[in-house]
C-alpha positions as CSV (number, residue, x, y, z in Angstrom):
1,X,17.9,-14.2,-19.4
2,X,18.1,-10.6,-20.1
3,X,16.3,-8.0,-18.0
4,X,14.7,-5.2,-20.0
5,X,15.0,-1.7,-18.4
6,X,11.7,0.1,-17.7
7,X,11.0,3.4,-16.1
8,X,7.5,4.3,-14.9
9,X,6.5,7.7,-13.6
10,X,3.0,8.8,-12.5
11,X,2.1,12.2,-11.3
12,X,-0.6,11.9,-8.8
13,X,-2.6,14.7,-7.1
14,X,-0.3,14.7,-3.9
15,X,2.7,12.9,-4.8
16,X,4.8,11.4,-7.6
17,X,5.7,7.7,-8.0
18,X,8.6,6.5,-10.1
19,X,9.4,2.7,-10.7
20,X,12.6,1.6,-12.4
21,X,13.4,-1.8,-13.3
22,X,16.9,-2.8,-14.6
23,X,19.1,-5.8,-14.5
24,X,20.3,-4.9,-10.8
25,X,16.7,-4.7,-9.4
26,X,13.7,-2.7,-9.0
27,X,13.6,0.8,-7.6
28,X,10.5,2.7,-6.1
29,X,10.8,6.4,-5.5
30,X,8.0,8.5,-4.0
31,X,7.9,12.2,-3.6
32,X,5.2,14.2,-1.8
33,X,4.2,17.6,-3.2
34,X,4.1,19.4,0.2
35,X,6.6,22.0,1.4
36,X,8.1,19.6,3.8
37,X,7.8,16.2,1.9
38,X,10.9,14.5,1.1
39,X,11.7,12.1,-1.7
40,X,12.0,8.5,-0.4
41,X,13.2,5.6,-2.3
42,X,14.0,1.8,-1.9
43,X,16.1,-0.4,-4.1
44,X,15.2,-4.1,-4.1
45,X,17.6,-6.6,-5.8
46,X,15.7,-9.1,-8.0
47,X,17.3,-12.2,-6.2
48,X,15.8,-10.8,-2.8
49,X,12.3,-10.4,-4.0
50,X,10.0,-12.8,-2.0
51,X,6.6,-11.9,-3.7
52,X,5.1,-9.3,-5.8
53,X,1.4,-8.8,-6.8
54,X,-0.8,-6.3,-8.5
55,X,-4.1,-5.7,-6.6
56,X,-7.0,-3.5,-7.7
57,X,-7.8,-0.5,-5.4
58,X,-11.1,0.2,-3.8
59,X,-13.1,3.4,-4.0
60,X,-12.0,4.6,-0.6
61,X,-8.4,4.5,-1.6
62,X,-9.1,7.4,-4.1
63,X,-10.4,9.8,-1.6
64,X,-7.8,12.6,-0.9
65,X,-9.9,14.9,1.1
66,X,-12.9,17.0,0.9
67,X,-16.2,16.5,2.5
68,X,-18.3,13.4,3.0
69,X,-21.0,14.5,0.6
70,X,-18.3,16.0,-1.8
71,X,-14.9,14.2,-1.5
72,X,-11.7,15.1,-3.5
73,X,-10.7,12.0,-5.4
74,X,-7.6,10.9,-7.4
75,X,-8.2,8.4,-10.1
76,X,-4.7,8.5,-11.5
77,X,-4.2,4.9,-10.2
78,X,-6.3,1.9,-10.2
79,X,-4.1,-0.7,-8.5
80,X,-1.5,-1.4,-5.8
81,X,1.8,-2.9,-6.6
82,X,2.8,-5.0,-3.5
83,X,6.4,-6.2,-3.1
84,X,7.9,-8.3,-0.3
85,X,11.7,-9.0,-0.1
86,X,14.4,-10.0,2.4
87,X,17.0,-7.6,3.7
88,X,19.5,-8.6,6.5
89,X,17.5,-11.8,7.2
90,X,14.2,-9.7,7.7
91,X,11.2,-9.5,5.4
92,X,10.3,-6.1,4.3
93,X,7.2,-4.7,2.6
94,X,6.3,-2.0,0.2
95,X,3.1,-0.9,-1.5
96,X,2.5,1.8,-4.0
97,X,-0.3,2.9,-6.2
98,X,0.1,2.5,-9.9
99,X,-2.1,2.7,-13.1
100,X,-2.3,-1.0,-14.1
101,X,-3.4,-0.1,-17.6
102,X,0.0,1.3,-18.3
103,X,2.2,-0.6,-20.8
104,X,5.2,0.1,-18.7
105,X,3.8,-1.5,-15.5
106,X,2.8,-4.4,-17.6
107,X,6.3,-4.6,-19.0
108,X,7.6,-4.5,-15.5
109,X,5.3,-7.2,-14.3
110,X,6.0,-9.4,-17.3
111,X,9.8,-9.1,-16.6
112,X,9.6,-9.7,-13.0
113,X,7.5,-12.8,-13.6
114,X,10.0,-14.1,-16.3
115,X,12.9,-13.5,-13.8
116,X,11.2,-14.7,-10.6
117,X,8.2,-16.8,-11.5
118,X,8.4,-18.3,-8.0
119,X,7.6,-14.8,-6.5
120,X,4.9,-13.9,-8.8
121,X,1.4,-13.7,-7.1
122,X,-0.2,-12.1,-10.3
123,X,-2.3,-15.2,-11.0
124,X,-3.9,-15.4,-7.4
125,X,-6.9,-13.5,-6.0
126,X,-6.3,-10.0,-4.5
127,X,-7.5,-11.5,-1.1
128,X,-5.0,-14.3,-1.4
129,X,-2.3,-12.0,-2.2
130,X,-3.0,-9.9,0.8
131,X,-3.1,-13.0,3.0
132,X,0.2,-14.4,1.7
133,X,2.1,-11.1,1.7
134,X,0.8,-10.1,5.0
135,X,-0.8,-6.8,3.9
136,X,-4.0,-5.6,5.4
137,X,-6.7,-4.8,3.0
138,X,-8.4,-1.3,2.4
139,X,-11.7,-2.6,3.6
140,X,-10.0,-4.1,6.8
141,X,-8.4,-0.7,7.4
142,X,-11.7,1.0,7.1
143,X,-13.3,-1.5,9.5
144,X,-10.6,-0.9,12.2
145,X,-10.8,2.9,11.9
146,X,-14.7,2.6,12.3
147,X,-14.4,0.3,15.3
148,X,-11.8,2.8,17.0
149,X,-14.0,5.8,16.3
150,X,-16.9,4.0,17.8
151,X,-15.3,1.8,20.5
152,X,-13.0,4.3,22.1
153,X,-15.6,6.9,23.2
154,X,-17.7,3.9,24.6
155,X,-14.5,2.6,26.4
156,X,-13.7,6.1,27.8
157,X,-17.3,6.5,29.0
158,X,-17.3,3.2,30.6
159,X,-14.0,3.9,32.4
160,X,-15.4,7.3,33.8
161,X,-18.4,5.5,35.0
162,X,-16.3,2.8,36.7
163,X,-13.9,5.4,38.3
164,X,-16.9,7.4,39.6
165,X,-18.5,4.1,41.0
166,X,-15.3,3.1,42.7
167,X,-14.9,6.4,44.2
168,X,-18.6,6.3,45.5
169,X,-19.8,9.0,43.4
170,X,-23.0,7.1,42.8
171,X,-25.2,7.3,45.9
């Protein structure tokens, strides 16, 4: 089966993503737009691919900064491309934001599914894809952050009270 060659590039507000698919594999390159940001890339041989999925983003994933009442958002993407593969006997993971409406992304996914139908999770729910690939969902991430923001100060106050009690400060 012949692998088509695709090249997808999307210029987001704070970074650029390039995804290339050729007969040797898939390459994902990201480059931030800051002064000290460096270009980072990974090349995955198609034979090493364990799973791939396309999962829609949630609103919080588009927030880039700003204030709570007036957030700065980036809607140049609507999904995340998840990939897992093996390298030196270890499972590796990569996720990157993409525009699922792009014909090039659709072509990449179609070609990957033709080459590796066993690795495709395109037909499962986003929750199932997260679970099978071992990725945490955006909602779970927000819950963890909120729990830490609320829980750590309470834990700290409790420790302070415990130390004061053990030192006999409460009399």
